[in-house]
C-alpha positions as CSV (number, residue, x, y, z in Angstrom):
1,M,-28.7,22.2,4.9
2,S,-26.0,19.6,5.0
3,T,-25.0,17.4,2.2
4,E,-26.3,13.9,2.4
5,V,-25.5,12.5,-0.8
6,S,-22.3,12.8,-3.1
7,V,-22.7,11.2,-6.4
8,V,-19.4,11.2,-8.5
9,L,-19.0,11.0,-12.3
10,P,-16.0,9.5,-13.6
11,A,-15.3,11.3,-16.6
12,Y,-12.4,10.7,-19.0
13,N,-12.8,12.7,-22.6
14,E,-16.7,12.8,-22.1
15,E,-17.0,16.3,-23.7
16,T,-20.0,15.2,-26.1
17,Q,-22.2,13.9,-22.9
18,I,-21.0,15.2,-19.7
19,E,-23.5,18.0,-19.5
20,H,-26.2,16.2,-20.2
21,T,-25.4,13.7,-17.7
22,V,-24.9,16.1,-15.2
23,R,-28.2,17.8,-15.8
24,T,-29.9,14.3,-15.9
25,T,-28.6,13.3,-12.7
26,L,-29.5,16.7,-10.8
27,D,-33.1,16.3,-12.2
28,T,-33.2,12.8,-11.1
29,L,-32.0,13.5,-7.5
30,A,-34.3,16.7,-7.1
31,S,-37.3,14.0,-7.7
32,F,-36.5,12.2,-4.3
33,L,-34.1,14.5,-2.3
34,P,-34.5,17.8,-0.6
35,N,-32.7,20.7,-2.3
36,G,-29.3,21.2,-0.9
37,S,-28.7,17.7,0.6
38,Y,-26.7,16.2,-2.4
39,E,-23.9,17.3,-5.0
40,V,-22.8,16.2,-8.2
41,I,-19.2,15.8,-8.4
42,V,-17.3,15.7,-12.2
43,A,-14.3,13.5,-11.6
44,E,-12.2,14.7,-14.4
45,D,-9.4,12.5,-15.0
46,G,-6.9,14.0,-17.0
47,C,-8.8,14.7,-20.2
48,D,-7.1,16.0,-23.1
49,D,-10.6,17.4,-24.7
50,A,-13.0,20.1,-23.4
51,T,-14.4,18.0,-20.5
52,P,-12.5,20.3,-17.8
53,E,-13.9,23.5,-19.4
54,I,-17.6,22.4,-19.3
55,A,-17.3,20.7,-16.0
56,A,-15.7,24.1,-14.6
57,R,-18.6,26.2,-16.4
58,M,-21.4,23.9,-14.8
59,A,-19.8,24.2,-11.4
60,D,-19.9,28.0,-11.6
61,E,-23.6,27.8,-12.8
62,T,-24.9,25.4,-10.3
63,D,-24.0,25.2,-6.5
64,A,-25.0,21.6,-6.5
65,V,-22.0,20.6,-8.9
66,R,-18.5,20.7,-8.2
67,H,-15.4,19.8,-10.5
68,V,-12.4,17.7,-9.2
69,H,-9.7,17.8,-11.8
70,S,-6.5,15.6,-12.2
71,D,-3.6,17.1,-14.1
72,T,-2.5,13.3,-14.6
73,R,-4.3,10.2,-15.5
74,L,-5.1,8.5,-12.5
75,G,-7.3,5.4,-13.8
76,R,-10.7,4.7,-13.3
77,G,-10.4,3.3,-9.8
78,R,-8.0,6.0,-8.5
79,A,-9.7,8.8,-9.9
80,L,-13.0,7.7,-8.3
81,E,-11.1,7.3,-4.7
82,Y,-9.7,10.9,-5.4
83,A,-13.3,12.5,-5.7
84,F,-14.8,10.7,-3.0
85,R,-12.2,11.8,-0.6
86,R,-13.2,15.3,-1.4
87,S,-16.9,14.8,-1.2
88,N,-19.1,15.7,1.5
89,G,-21.9,13.6,1.7
90,D,-22.4,10.7,4.1
91,T,-23.8,8.3,1.0
92,L,-21.3,8.1,-1.7
93,V,-22.5,7.3,-4.9
94,Y,-21.0,6.7,-8.6
95,F,-22.2,5.7,-12.3
96,D,-21.1,5.3,-15.8
97,T,-21.5,9.0,-17.5
98,D,-23.0,7.1,-20.4
99,L,-26.3,6.4,-18.3
100,A,-26.1,2.9,-19.5
101,T,-28.1,2.0,-16.3
102,D,-31.7,3.3,-16.4
103,M,-31.9,6.4,-14.1
104,S,-35.3,5.1,-12.5
105,H,-33.1,2.7,-10.5
106,L,-31.1,5.9,-8.4
107,Q,-33.4,6.4,-5.9
108,E,-33.3,2.5,-4.8
109,L,-29.7,2.7,-5.1
110,V,-29.1,5.7,-3.0
111,E,-32.1,5.1,-0.4
112,S,-30.6,1.6,0.1
113,V,-27.7,2.9,1.7
114,R,-29.1,6.3,2.9
115,S,-31.6,4.4,4.8
116,G,-29.2,2.7,6.8
117,E,-30.6,-0.7,5.8
118,Y,-27.3,-1.4,3.8
119,D,-23.7,-0.6,3.7
120,V,-23.2,-1.1,0.1
121,A,-25.6,-1.2,-2.8
122,T,-24.6,-2.1,-6.5
123,G,-26.9,-2.7,-9.7
124,S,-26.8,-6.1,-11.4
125,R,-27.2,-7.2,-14.8
126,W,-27.3,-10.8,-14.1
127,I,-29.7,-11.6,-11.3
128,P,-33.7,-12.3,-12.3
129,G,-35.6,-9.3,-13.3
130,S,-32.7,-7.5,-14.8
131,V,-33.0,-6.4,-18.3
132,A,-29.4,-6.1,-20.1
133,D,-29.2,-6.0,-23.7
134,R,-25.6,-7.8,-24.1
135,P,-24.5,-9.6,-27.4
136,V,-22.7,-12.9,-26.9
137,K,-19.4,-11.1,-27.7
138,R,-19.7,-9.2,-24.1
139,S,-21.8,-11.3,-22.2
140,L,-19.6,-14.4,-22.2
141,P,-16.5,-12.7,-21.2
142,S,-18.6,-10.8,-18.5
143,R,-20.0,-14.2,-17.2
144,G,-16.8,-15.8,-17.1
145,F,-15.1,-12.9,-15.2
146,N,-17.9,-12.9,-12.7
147,W,-17.8,-16.6,-12.4
148,L,-13.8,-16.7,-11.9
149,V,-14.6,-14.1,-8.9
150,R,-17.3,-16.0,-7.3
151,Q,-15.2,-19.4,-7.3
152,L,-11.5,-17.9,-6.5
153,L,-12.5,-14.9,-4.3
154,S,-15.5,-16.2,-2.5
155,S,-18.0,-13.4,-3.6
156,E,-21.8,-14.0,-3.5
157,L,-22.5,-11.4,-6.0
158,R,-23.6,-12.0,-9.6
159,D,-22.2,-8.8,-11.2
160,H,-19.3,-6.9,-10.1
161,Q,-18.5,-4.7,-12.9
162,C,-22.1,-2.9,-13.4
163,G,-20.9,0.9,-12.9
164,F,-23.8,1.7,-10.6
165,K,-22.9,1.8,-7.1
166,A,-23.4,3.3,-3.5
167,F,-21.4,3.1,-0.3
168,D,-22.0,4.3,3.3
169,R,-18.8,6.8,3.7
170,T,-17.1,5.3,6.7
171,V,-17.6,1.7,5.2
172,L,-16.0,2.8,1.8
173,F,-12.9,4.6,3.4
174,S,-12.4,1.4,5.6
175,V,-12.5,-0.8,2.7
176,L,-10.3,1.3,0.6
177,D,-7.2,0.8,3.0
178,T,-7.1,-2.8,1.7
179,V,-7.8,-2.1,-2.2
180,E,-4.9,-2.0,-4.4
181,D,-6.2,-1.7,-7.9
182,E,-6.4,1.6,-9.3
183,H,-8.4,1.1,-12.6
184,W,-11.0,-1.3,-13.9
185,F,-10.8,-4.0,-11.4
186,W,-11.3,-1.4,-8.5
187,D,-14.9,-2.0,-8.4
188,T,-14.8,-5.7,-7.9
189,E,-12.1,-5.5,-5.4
190,V,-14.1,-3.1,-3.6
191,L,-17.1,-5.3,-3.2
192,V,-15.2,-8.4,-2.3
193,H,-13.4,-6.7,0.5
194,A,-16.6,-5.4,1.6
195,Q,-18.0,-8.7,1.8
196,R,-15.0,-10.4,3.4
197,Q,-15.4,-7.8,6.1
198,G,-18.6,-8.5,6.9
199,Y,-20.7,-5.4,5.5
200,R,-24.2,-5.7,4.3
201,V,-24.2,-5.6,0.4
202,K,-27.5,-5.2,-1.7
203,E,-27.3,-6.6,-5.2
204,F,-30.7,-5.8,-7.2
205,A,-31.9,-5.8,-11.0
206,V,-31.5,-3.3,-13.1
207,D,-32.3,-2.1,-16.8
208,W,-29.2,-1.9,-18.6
209,E,-28.5,-0.7,-22.2
210,P,-25.0,0.4,-23.3
211,I,-24.8,3.5,-25.4
212,E,-21.7,2.3,-27.3
213,D,-20.7,-1.3,-28.5
214,T,-17.4,-2.0,-26.3
215,K,-15.6,-4.8,-27.8
216,V,-13.8,-7.4,-26.0
217,D,-10.1,-6.2,-25.2
218,L,-7.3,-8.6,-24.5
219,I,-5.2,-6.0,-22.8
220,R,-8.0,-5.1,-20.3
221,D,-9.7,-8.2,-20.0
222,L,-6.9,-10.9,-19.8
223,A,-3.9,-9.0,-18.7
224,G,-5.6,-6.6,-16.5
225,M,-8.8,-8.2,-14.9
226,G,-7.3,-11.6,-15.0
227,S,-4.1,-10.9,-13.1
228,Q,-5.9,-8.9,-10.7
229,I,-8.3,-12.1,-9.7
230,L,-5.1,-14.0,-9.4
231,R,-3.3,-11.2,-7.0
232,C,-6.4,-11.3,-4.9
233,W,-6.7,-15.3,-4.8
234,W,-3.2,-15.2,-3.5
235,A,-3.7,-12.4,-1.0
236,F,-6.6,-14.3,0.4
237,T,-6.1,-17.8,0.2
238,V,-2.4,-18.4,-0.2
239,Q,-0.4,-15.9,1.6
240,P,-2.2,-16.2,4.9
241,R,-1.0,-19.8,5.0
242,I,2.2,-19.3,4.5
243,T,3.3,-19.6,8.3
244,R,6.7,-20.8,9.8
245,G,5.6,-24.2,10.0
246,V,4.7,-24.6,6.3
247,T,7.7,-22.9,5.2
248,I,9.8,-25.5,7.1
249,V,7.8,-28.3,5.5
250,G,7.9,-26.7,2.1
251,G,11.8,-26.2,2.4
252,V,12.1,-30.1,3.0
253,L,9.7,-30.9,0.0
254,L,11.9,-28.4,-2.1
255,V,15.1,-30.4,-1.5
256,V,13.0,-33.9,-2.3
257,A,11.9,-32.2,-5.3
258,A,15.1,-31.1,-6.5
259,I,16.8,-34.3,-5.9
260,A,14.2,-36.1,-7.8
261,L,14.0,-33.7,-10.7
262,M,18.1,-34.1,-10.6
263,S,17.8,-37.6,-11.1
264,V,15.5,-37.7,-14.1
265,Y,18.8,-36.0,-16.0
266,I,21.7,-37.8,-14.4
267,D,22.2,-41.2,-12.6
268,P,22.4,-40.4,-9.0
269,T,24.4,-43.9,-8.4
270,E,27.2,-42.4,-10.9
271,V,27.1,-39.1,-8.9
272,I,27.5,-40.9,-5.7
273,N,30.4,-43.1,-6.8
274,E,32.3,-40.3,-8.5
275,M,32.2,-38.1,-5.4
276,Q,33.4,-41.1,-3.4
277,Q,36.5,-40.9,-5.6
278,A,36.7,-37.2,-5.3
279,N,39.0,-35.6,-2.7
280,P,36.1,-34.1,-0.3
281,W,38.6,-31.4,0.8
282,Y,38.7,-29.7,-2.5
283,L,35.0,-30.3,-2.9
284,A,34.4,-28.5,0.4
285,G,36.8,-25.8,-0.8
286,G,34.6,-25.4,-3.8
287,A,31.4,-25.1,-1.8
288,V,33.0,-22.3,0.4
289,V,33.8,-20.6,-2.5
290,Y,30.6,-20.8,-4.3
291,L,28.7,-19.6,-1.0
292,F,31.1,-16.5,-1.3
293,S,29.4,-15.5,-4.5
294,W,25.8,-15.1,-3.0
295,P,26.5,-11.7,-1.0
296,L,27.9,-10.7,-4.3
297,R,24.6,-11.4,-6.0
298,G,22.9,-9.6,-3.2
299,M,25.0,-6.5,-3.5
300,R,24.8,-6.5,-7.2
301,Y,21.0,-6.6,-7.2
302,R,21.1,-3.8,-4.3
303,D,23.4,-1.6,-7.0
304,I,20.8,-2.2,-9.6
305,L,17.7,-1.4,-7.6
306,R,19.4,1.7,-6.3
307,E,19.8,2.9,-9.8
308,Q,16.1,2.6,-9.9
309,G,15.5,4.7,-6.8
310,Y,14.8,2.0,-4.2
311,T,17.2,1.8,-1.2
312,E,17.5,-2.0,0.5
313,N,19.3,-4.2,2.8
314,T,22.0,-6.1,0.8
315,W,21.0,-9.3,3.2
316,F,17.4,-9.2,2.5
317,L,18.3,-9.1,-1.0
318,T,20.8,-12.0,-0.8
319,G,17.8,-13.7,0.4
320,A,15.6,-12.9,-2.5
321,V,18.1,-14.1,-4.7
322,F,18.7,-17.4,-2.8
323,I,14.8,-18.0,-2.8
324,S,14.3,-17.1,-6.5
325,Q,17.4,-19.2,-7.7
326,T,15.9,-22.3,-5.8
327,G,12.5,-21.7,-7.4
328,N,14.5,-21.8,-10.5
329,L,16.2,-25.2,-9.7
330,V,12.9,-26.9,-9.0
331,I,10.3,-25.2,-11.2
332,P,10.8,-25.3,-15.1
333,A,10.2,-21.7,-17.3
334,R,12.3,-20.0,-14.6
335,I,9.4,-19.2,-12.6
336,G,11.7,-18.5,-9.5
337,D,12.1,-15.0,-11.4
338,A,8.5,-14.1,-10.7
339,V,8.7,-15.4,-6.9
340,R,11.7,-12.8,-6.7
341,A,9.5,-10.1,-8.2
342,Y,6.6,-11.1,-5.9
343,V,9.3,-11.1,-2.8
344,V,10.3,-7.4,-3.2
345,K,6.8,-6.3,-4.2
346,M,5.2,-8.0,-1.1
347,R,8.0,-6.9,1.4
348,R,9.4,-3.9,0.0
349,E,6.5,-2.5,-2.0
350,I,9.0,-2.4,-5.1
351,P,6.3,-2.3,-8.1
352,Y,6.3,-5.4,-10.4
353,A,7.7,-3.6,-13.3
354,S,10.6,-2.4,-11.5
355,G,11.3,-5.9,-10.0
356,F,11.2,-7.4,-13.5
357,A,13.3,-4.6,-14.9
358,S,15.7,-5.3,-12.2
359,L,15.6,-9.1,-13.1
360,A,16.0,-7.9,-16.8
361,V,19.0,-6.0,-16.2
362,E,20.8,-8.6,-14.0
363,R,20.2,-11.4,-16.6
364,V,21.6,-9.1,-19.5
365,F,24.9,-8.6,-17.3
366,D,25.0,-12.4,-16.6
367,L,24.6,-13.3,-20.1
368,L,27.1,-10.3,-21.3
369,T,29.5,-11.3,-18.6
370,I,29.7,-15.2,-19.3
371,T,29.8,-14.7,-23.2
372,V,32.6,-12.2,-22.8
373,L,34.6,-14.8,-20.5
374,S,34.0,-17.7,-22.8
375,A,35.1,-15.6,-26.2
376,V,38.2,-14.2,-24.4
377,V,39.0,-17.6,-23.4
378,F,38.3,-19.0,-26.8
379,L,40.5,-16.3,-28.2
380,G,43.1,-17.2,-26.2
381,L,42.9,-20.9,-26.8
382,A,43.1,-20.1,-30.6
383,V,46.2,-18.4,-30.4
384,S,48.0,-21.1,-28.5
385,S,48.7,-24.4,-29.5
386,V,45.0,-25.7,-29.1
387,D,43.1,-26.6,-31.9
388,V,39.8,-24.9,-31.4
389,W,38.3,-26.1,-34.5
390,Q,38.0,-29.7,-32.8
391,L,34.8,-28.7,-31.8
392,G,33.2,-29.0,-35.4
393,S,33.5,-32.5,-35.1
394,V,31.0,-32.5,-32.3
395,F,28.4,-31.6,-34.7
396,Q,29.2,-34.4,-36.8
397,N,30.0,-37.5,-34.4
398,G,28.7,-36.1,-31.0
399,S,25.7,-37.0,-29.2
400,Q,22.4,-35.1,-29.6
401,S,22.7,-33.6,-26.0
402,G,26.1,-32.4,-27.2
403,R,24.7,-30.7,-30.2
404,T,22.0,-29.2,-28.7
405,A,24.2,-27.8,-25.7
406,L,26.7,-26.1,-28.0
407,I,23.9,-24.5,-30.1
408,V,21.9,-23.1,-27.2
409,A,25.3,-21.8,-25.9
410,F,26.0,-20.3,-29.2
411,G,22.7,-18.7,-29.8
412,V,22.5,-17.4,-26.1
413,G,25.7,-15.6,-26.2
414,V,24.9,-14.0,-29.7
415,A,21.4,-12.6,-28.5
416,A,23.2,-11.5,-25.1
417,I,25.7,-9.3,-27.5
418,I,22.8,-8.2,-29.6
419,A,20.5,-7.2,-26.6
420,T,23.0,-5.4,-24.6
421,F,23.9,-3.2,-27.8
422,A,20.0,-2.7,-28.2
423,I,19.6,-1.5,-24.8
424,I,22.4,0.7,-24.9
425,L,21.4,2.4,-27.8
426,S,17.7,2.6,-26.8
427,A,18.7,4.5,-23.7
428,R,20.3,7.1,-25.8
429,S,17.4,7.1,-28.0
430,D,14.2,9.8,-27.5
431,R,12.1,7.6,-29.6
432,N,9.5,5.5,-27.7
433,Y,7.4,2.8,-29.7
434,I,5.8,1.1,-26.6
435,R,2.8,3.3,-26.0
436,S,1.9,3.2,-29.8
437,A,2.2,-0.6,-29.9
438,I,0.0,-1.4,-27.2
439,T,-2.5,1.2,-28.0
440,A,-2.8,-0.2,-31.4
441,A,-3.5,-3.7,-29.8
442,S,-6.1,-2.2,-27.4
443,S,-8.9,0.4,-27.6
444,D,-9.7,0.7,-24.1
445,T,-8.3,3.2,-21.5
446,Y,-6.5,0.4,-19.5
447,A,-3.9,0.3,-22.5
448,D,-2.6,3.7,-21.1
449,H,-2.3,1.9,-17.8
450,M,-0.5,-1.0,-19.2
451,A,1.6,1.3,-21.3
452,S,2.9,3.2,-18.6
453,A,3.8,-0.3,-16.9
454,V,5.7,-1.2,-19.7
455,E,7.5,2.0,-20.0
456,R,8.4,1.9,-16.5
457,F,9.9,-1.4,-17.0
458,A,11.7,-0.3,-20.1
459,G,12.5,2.9,-18.4
460,D,14.3,1.1,-15.1
461,I,16.4,-0.9,-17.6
462,Q,17.7,2.1,-19.4
463,T,18.3,4.0,-16.2
464,V,21.1,1.4,-15.5
465,T,22.5,0.9,-18.5
466,N,22.8,4.5,-19.3
467,S,24.7,5.5,-16.2
468,P,28.3,4.7,-16.9
469,S,29.0,4.4,-13.0
470,A,26.3,1.9,-12.5
471,F,27.2,0.2,-15.3
472,V,31.0,-0.6,-14.4
473,R,29.4,-1.6,-11.0
474,V,27.2,-3.9,-12.0
475,G,29.8,-5.2,-14.7
476,V,32.6,-5.5,-12.0
477,S,30.2,-7.4,-9.6
478,S,29.0,-9.6,-12.3
479,I,32.6,-10.7,-13.4
480,A,33.1,-11.4,-9.7
481,I,30.3,-13.5,-9.4
482,W,31.0,-15.5,-12.3
483,T,34.7,-15.9,-11.8
484,L,33.9,-17.4,-8.5
485,D,31.5,-19.8,-10.1
486,V,34.7,-20.7,-12.4
487,V,36.8,-20.9,-9.4
488,T,34.3,-23.5,-7.8
489,A,34.4,-25.6,-10.7
490,L,38.2,-25.5,-10.9
491,F,38.2,-26.9,-7.0
492,V,35.8,-29.8,-8.3
493,F,37.7,-30.6,-11.3
494,A,41.0,-30.7,-9.1
495,A,39.0,-33.0,-6.7
496,F,39.2,-35.6,-9.5
497,D,43.0,-35.5,-9.5
498,I,43.5,-34.5,-13.0
499,D,46.9,-33.9,-14.3
500,L,47.0,-30.7,-16.5
501,A,49.3,-27.7,-16.9
502,L,47.9,-24.7,-14.7
503,T,47.4,-22.5,-17.7
504,T,45.4,-25.2,-19.4
505,F,43.6,-26.0,-16.2
506,I,42.4,-22.4,-15.6
507,A,41.6,-21.7,-19.7
508,V,39.6,-24.7,-20.1
509,G,37.7,-24.3,-16.7
510,F,36.8,-20.9,-17.6
511,F,35.4,-22.0,-21.1
512,A,33.7,-24.8,-20.0
513,V,31.8,-23.2,-17.2
514,S,30.7,-20.5,-19.5
515,V,29.5,-22.5,-22.2
516,G,27.9,-24.7,-19.6
517,N,26.0,-21.7,-18.1
518,L,25.2,-20.3,-21.5
519,A,23.7,-23.6,-22.7
520,K,21.3,-23.8,-19.5
521,V,19.6,-20.4,-20.1
522,L,16.9,-21.6,-21.9
523,P,14.5,-23.3,-19.8
524,L,14.6,-26.8,-21.4
525,S,14.9,-28.3,-17.8
526,P,15.2,-27.4,-14.3
527,N,18.2,-24.9,-13.8
528,G,19.6,-26.7,-17.2
529,V,20.5,-30.0,-15.5
530,G,21.6,-32.1,-18.1
531,L,22.5,-29.4,-20.6
532,Y,25.1,-27.8,-18.5
533,E,26.8,-31.2,-17.9
534,A,26.9,-32.0,-21.5
535,A,28.5,-28.4,-22.6
536,F,31.0,-28.8,-19.9
537,S,32.1,-32.1,-20.8
538,I,32.1,-31.4,-24.3
539,I,34.7,-28.5,-23.7
540,V,37.0,-30.6,-21.5
541,V,37.3,-33.7,-23.8
542,V,38.1,-31.7,-26.9
543,F,40.5,-29.3,-25.3
544,T,42.1,-31.6,-22.9
545,P,43.5,-35.3,-22.6
546,V,40.8,-36.2,-19.8
547,V,38.4,-38.9,-21.0
548,G,34.6,-38.6,-21.6
549,P,33.6,-40.2,-18.0
550,T,35.7,-38.1,-15.8
551,A,34.8,-34.9,-17.7
552,F,31.4,-36.1,-17.2
553,A,31.6,-37.0,-13.5
554,A,33.5,-33.4,-12.9
555,A,30.6,-31.3,-14.4
556,T,27.9,-33.6,-12.8
557,V,29.8,-33.0,-9.2
558,D,30.1,-29.3,-10.1
559,H,26.4,-28.8,-10.8
560,A,25.7,-30.8,-8.0
561,V,27.6,-28.9,-5.4
562,K,26.3,-25.6,-6.8
563,N,22.7,-26.9,-6.8
564,V,22.7,-28.3,-3.5
565,M,24.2,-25.1,-1.9
566,T,21.7,-23.0,-3.7
567,V,18.9,-25.0,-2.4
568,V,20.3,-25.0,1.1
569,G,20.7,-21.5,1.0
570,G,16.9,-20.8,-0.3
571,I,15.6,-22.9,2.3
572,V,17.4,-20.8,5.0
573,S,16.6,-17.5,3.4
574,T,13.0,-18.6,3.4
575,F,12.8,-19.7,6.9
576,V,14.8,-16.3,7.7
577,L,12.3,-14.0,5.7
578,N,9.1,-15.6,7.0
579,V,10.4,-15.2,10.5
580,S,10.6,-11.4,9.7
581,L,7.6,-11.0,7.9
582,T,6.0,-9.8,10.9
583,T,8.5,-8.0,12.6
584,A,11.8,-8.0,11.3
585,V,10.8,-7.0,8.0
586,K,8.9,-3.8,9.2
587,E,12.1,-2.8,11.4
588,S,14.1,-3.4,8.0
589,R,12.0,-0.6,6.4
590,E,13.2,1.7,9.2
591,I,16.8,1.0,8.2
592,Q,18.5,4.4,7.2
593,P,20.3,4.6,3.8
594,S,23.8,4.5,5.4
595,E,22.7,1.2,7.1
596,T,21.8,-0.8,4.0
597,D,25.5,-1.8,3.5
């Protein structure tokens, strides 16, 4: 007789109960199914106890038992999928090995799908007729989670995480093509996709009693499940609406928002008046110079990702950088960084951990480069005839914004140096405290999944910093990028017809731009508008005869030119990438590594 029903038991370190669970399952199946029509598969997920030996022995003793082994930890969802793809039945079933759901419901679960009446069946602890012994500390998070799934993902079910489910084989595999989660959220995502694809889903009441008391786990329940709900909501609700027309309208609104936010920190009439007095040819020259720095940013990002094992098109990455920097200009707290990680994840399938790690590497090199440039110029000024200690007067007589700007700049510079040395030292060390720290905060197996992601993040950072050639390449690119940033400011500075010796002009320009960029690192305002101008102006006034209004005007125009170029580049990049989301993106994935330059 052919196998009709396959029951998968997900097992991770279940040596104390797996044999009892298998025998109970076999006895229950035998009570309503013909012999030879079912199989029980122990999906052993990289266990480090005696579970593999017990499962292998039972498989040898009983034809109806099979053992599917994984050498590595796959995670709950991926382990289930791995076993299902190796099963033989047309009706696929799984439930938790602790047998928290009363086995008297197994026949209803199986027959609901086996009969052809439903495509999916799931037990429920939250509908009328169910009996579930759940203390408040477990019921409140569960109810909150299920409510969010219903509200954000348009599910009609009351209980998505009950480990007691059955599927039609063809239906499950068609749904799995769209499921991304590999761990605890897998259950919910399968049910949500099944409903969205129009399959018949039955939810029925069960008697449920936990064998062990599971505590609320912040890493699993908040970081894991919450983020997955938001991911699905974005994929279902937001992403389909990002059309070409929406992108164009969004770009226009982005410009309006940027201008509105900039006017909060600076007087737009003053900017206009000063720009009218400035030489437009120098301003245009500065804009062109600044524009040339963006392909360098794309090339640097390409080099960072290449060290992490991802070969991507330089122009695509330049566009991604444009979009993220535009987001940082408009949205506080550097949300644009998360936008870039999302873009490379959705368009190039680069994991979030690697995306954020590459951003971290980029930020460290940026801060280190700016700090080194400002330190070198400061020392150069100190050994010259310039009295660098005049900066001390700023803290006594200067404005609050000026003091804040200098304090932030100094603090960020010191932090950048410390962070760089810490990363380099950690790259040379075999000691790893990440997993122990996370598992200490979480008792759930999802901690392993989270620890692996964090380890990948740290490992990607160390990969770049531990490679001398990569360190040099990225470092040289960073110096070139920030040199062009300074040259842009010098063009703008020259537009105001300021009479200074060339060496002083260049030295002070480097120092002012470096300190200004350090001052705007913390997300105290969108893109540091206000802090940059304050720090820039203070440096110019202290070290040159230039008066305050002129220095502030030059700083304001310099920052405005750069911000406008950033926003324009971000709009163009968003437009171009959106056009290619359906065709050009797929074509760019076929570009050979030799063509990515």
